[in-house]
C-alpha positions, 0 to 999 in steps of 0.5 A, spaced: 732 124 933 725 124 929 728 130 925 734 127 923 730 121 920 726 126 917 732 129 914 734 123 912 728 120 909 727 128 905 735 126 902 733 119 900 728 122 896 731 128 893 737 124 891 731 119 888 727 125 884 735 128 882 737 121 879 730 119 876 730 126 873 737 125 869 735 118 867 729 121 864 733 125 860 738 120 857 731 117 854 731 116 846 726 121 844 721 121 839 715 125 836 710 120 839 713 122 846 706 125 848 709 126 856 715 130 852 712 134 847 704 135 850 702 142 850 708 145 847 709 150 843 713 152 836 719 156 839 718 161 833 710 163 832 710 161 824 707 168 820 707 163 813 705 156 812 712 155 810 714 157 816 710 152 819 712 147 815 719 149 817 717 148 824 714 141 824 720 139 819 725 140 824 722 137 830 721 130 825 728 130 822 730 131 830 725 126 833 723 122 828 717 121 823 710 120 827 706 113 825 700 113 820 695 114 821 695 119 826 692 118 833 690 124 837 696 124 842 701 125 836 696 130 831 696 135 837 704 134 838 705 135 831 699 141 830 703 144 837 709 144 834 708 147 828 706 153 832 698 153 828 693 156 832 687 152 828 681 148 830 682 141 826 680 135 829 684 128 828 680 126 823 681 131 818 688 131 818 688 123 817 683 124 811 688 130 808 694 124 808 689 119 805 688 123 799 695 125 799 697 117 798 692 118 792 695 124 789 702 121 789 699 115 786 695 119 780 700 125 779 698 132 779 694 132 772 690 125 773 688 127 781 686 135 779 682 133 773 678 126 776 679 127 783 677 134 784 670 138 782 673 145 781 671 148 775 675 147 769 679 154 769 680 152 777 683 146 776 688 149 769 690 154 775 692 150 781 696 145 775 699 152 773 701 155 779 704 148 781 708 148 775 710 154 775 711 155 782 706 162 783 702 165 778 704 172 777 698 177 777 693 171 778 687 176 779 688 178 773 688 171 770 682 172 764 676 168 767 678 169 775 673 175 776 668 170 774 669 164 778 666 162 785 668 166 791 670 160 794 674 158 788 678 165 788 679 165 795 683 158 794 687 160 788 690 165 792 692 161 798 694 156 794 699 162 790 700 165 795 703 157 798 706 156 792 711 163 793 713 162 799 715 155 798 719 157 792 723 163 795 724 159 802 725 153 798 730 154 792 734 147 793 729 143 793 730 137 788 726 136 782 724 129 783 720 126 777 718 119 779 715 118 786 710 124 786 708 124 779 709 132 778 711 131 770 706 137 767 708 137 759 708 145 756 710 149 762 717 151 763 718 147 769 716 140 767 718 137 774 715 141 779 719 139 786 715 134 790 715 138 797 712 144 794 707 140 789 705 136 796 703 143 799 699 146 794 696 139 793 696 138 801 693 146 802 687 145 796 685 138 799 685 141 806 681 148 803 676 143 800 675 140 807 674 145 811 676 151 809 683 155 811 685 152 818 684 145 814 689 149 808 695 151 812 694 144 816 694 141 809 700 145 806 704 143 812 702 136 811 703 136 804 710 139 804 712 134 809 709 129 805 713 131 799 719 132 802 719 125 805 718 124 797 724 129 794 728 125 799 727 117 798 
């Protein structure tokens, strides 16, 4: 009799667990749901900033945008979904996002000229990278060799990011208003906000804490720009 009762309890618990599991599967998923995304990595490990951007973009299009400012949980979910293996904290991510909003308000040229401490040549080259969506032979530009090493590394990284987004996203719209990317004197007067955002985010991130933040900044900036391009 005891054995029968025990088996009955086990069966009831099994049915209850199964029912709960089925119910949980039907719940709407959001990127804020830490229990669903915690410790999960991107399906495809990124090889470029653009790949990492795509990983997060696909998740956001499916599950929804995270609430800003990012809290610790949602930031680590986003980082995990991107596939980026980098030591970056939530505070740094939110600082990058804050600066992206300033960039949106001021526009490319004004932000770079007034809100960065780079040399004049570096400022000019960042603007050129955004306007032309990469600069061929950037190392050979006159004056490049005389720049500080960190500014040389910055420009090489930004140029690489620009080329990645240019090659991977030829269909981006060229939004003229929201992100203020009109740059006079260049063939591409209106850089896509997605590409401009990725380059600016990378620049902000690298200035904050080097390459790891530069990669994350490119992802956040690309997402920020994509939102502007499609709003």
